[in-house]
DOPAGU-988349 format. One record per residue (C-alpha): x, z, y. Coordinates in nm, 3 decimals, decimal comma. Example, Ala and Ser with C-alpha at 12.3 -4.5 7.8 and 13.67 -1.06 7.14 Angstrom:
2
SITE      px      pz      py
SITE   1,230   0,780  -0,450
SITE   1,367   0,714  -0,106
//
This chain:
128
SITE      px      pz      py
SITE   2,577   3,627  -5,564
SITE   2,734   3,661  -5,221
SITE   2,758   3,283  -5,204
SITE   2,392   3,252  -5,284
SITE   2,297   3,511  -5,018
SITE   2,519   3,334  -4,765
SITE   2,358   2,996  -4,840
SITE   2,006   3,136  -4,813
SITE   2,071   3,322  -4,490
SITE   2,240   3,022  -4,330
SITE   1,953   2,799  -4,446
SITE   1,705   3,045  -4,299
SITE   1,901   3,053  -3,972
SITE   1,898   2,672  -3,956
SITE   1,522   2,663  -4,024
SITE   1,450   2,922  -3,753
SITE   1,669   2,734  -3,507
SITE   1,494   2,407  -3,587
SITE   1,151   2,557  -3,531
SITE   1,269   2,718  -3,208
SITE   1,375   2,380  -3,068
SITE   1,074   2,185  -3,198
SITE   0,857   2,250  -2,889
SITE   1,137   2,119  -2,668
SITE   1,161   1,805  -2,881
SITE   0,784   1,770  -2,877
SITE   0,781   1,798  -2,497
SITE   1,053   1,532  -2,475
SITE   0,860   1,307  -2,711
SITE   0,540   1,354  -2,511
SITE   0,724   1,275  -2,187
SITE   0,875   0,964  -2,343
SITE   0,534   0,855  -2,468
SITE   0,379   0,900  -2,123
SITE   0,663   0,699  -1,966
SITE   0,594   0,421  -2,214
SITE   0,223   0,436  -2,136
SITE   0,289   0,416  -1,763
SITE   0,523   0,122  -1,813
SITE   0,269  -0,053  -2,034
SITE  -0,009   0,012  -1,779
SITE   0,174  -0,162  -1,496
SITE   0,158  -0,536  -1,465
SITE   0,464  -0,736  -1,547
SITE   0,588  -0,992  -1,300
SITE   0,398  -1,314  -1,367
SITE   0,605  -1,604  -1,495
SITE   0,608  -1,943  -1,328
SITE   0,426  -2,085  -1,626
SITE   0,142  -1,832  -1,597
SITE   0,115  -1,886  -1,221
SITE   0,091  -2,264  -1,267
SITE  -0,171  -2,221  -1,541
SITE  -0,378  -1,993  -1,316
SITE  -0,351  -2,240  -1,028
SITE  -0,457  -2,531  -1,251
SITE  -0,757  -2,339  -1,384
SITE  -0,857  -2,235  -1,031
SITE  -0,823  -2,594  -0,903
SITE  -1,024  -2,728  -1,196
SITE  -1,307  -2,483  -1,122
SITE  -1,321  -2,598  -0,760
SITE  -1,302  -2,964  -0,861
SITE  -1,594  -2,923  -1,103
SITE  -1,802  -2,768  -0,825
SITE  -1,720  -3,058  -0,593
SITE  -1,812  -3,326  -0,846
SITE  -2,140  -3,151  -0,927
SITE  -2,238  -3,172  -0,561
SITE  -2,482  -3,451  -0,479
SITE  -2,319  -3,723  -0,274
SITE  -1,964  -3,662  -0,398
SITE  -1,974  -3,818  -0,745
SITE  -1,816  -4,147  -0,634
SITE  -1,527  -3,990  -0,442
SITE  -1,164  -3,950  -0,545
SITE  -1,085  -3,595  -0,442
SITE  -0,788  -3,403  -0,578
SITE  -0,790  -3,024  -0,551
SITE  -0,477  -2,816  -0,507
SITE  -0,547  -2,444  -0,531
SITE  -0,351  -2,123  -0,515
SITE  -0,523  -1,871  -0,742
SITE  -0,342  -1,572  -0,591
SITE  -0,432  -1,639  -0,227
SITE  -0,753  -1,834  -0,283
SITE  -0,636  -2,119  -0,058
SITE  -0,758  -2,467  -0,157
SITE  -0,641  -2,803  -0,025
SITE  -0,856  -3,112  -0,074
SITE  -0,688  -3,453  -0,073
SITE  -0,813  -3,800  -0,147
SITE  -1,041  -4,069  -0,015
SITE  -1,403  -4,051   0,092
SITE  -1,639  -4,320   0,214
SITE  -1,809  -4,120   0,496
SITE  -1,737  -3,822   0,715
SITE  -2,044  -3,648   0,576
SITE  -1,867  -3,632   0,241
SITE  -1,582  -3,438   0,401
SITE  -1,819  -3,164   0,513
SITE  -1,996  -3,165   0,174
SITE  -1,667  -3,128  -0,013
SITE  -1,543  -2,845   0,208
SITE  -1,874  -2,658   0,177
SITE  -1,881  -2,704  -0,201
SITE  -1,526  -2,571  -0,230
SITE  -1,602  -2,268  -0,009
SITE  -1,892  -2,168  -0,235
SITE  -1,665  -2,125  -0,539
SITE  -1,586  -1,764  -0,621
SITE  -1,229  -1,672  -0,528
SITE  -1,187  -1,933  -0,255
SITE  -1,075  -1,775   0,071
SITE  -0,988  -2,085   0,276
SITE  -1,019  -2,461   0,246
SITE  -0,793  -2,720   0,405
SITE  -0,916  -3,081   0,408
SITE  -0,666  -3,366   0,393
SITE  -0,935  -3,619   0,302
SITE  -0,902  -3,969   0,445
SITE  -1,180  -4,210   0,523
SITE  -1,175  -4,518   0,298
SITE  -1,201  -4,843   0,490
SITE  -1,515  -5,042   0,417
SITE  -1,497  -5,406   0,325
SITE  -1,212  -5,578   0,159
SITE  -0,992  -5,861   0,206
//
């Protein structure tokens, strides 16, 4: 009987102690959960692969806008864009200087473009 009383009282003491520390554990768990939420809410460092994909998509958007512009369909213009900074470089050959201005204006009108650098060269007329 004494053994039974001892087991029950020690079990009761353990239960009371566990309930007494439960709020502390709950507070620790809540703090850990908020730390995880904060870490999940911040952006991870972009990988090279994701940066290249973003730059390709940005360049393709600008290139589509250029080729939809009247007077630039027959040109060979390559677009190199930086999606993070919005800088675009145009390279290739054009047949008139008016096409240079058209291409630069078309590129500037694309959303996200902050600056345009033209490296377009004038194609020589004739042959030989």
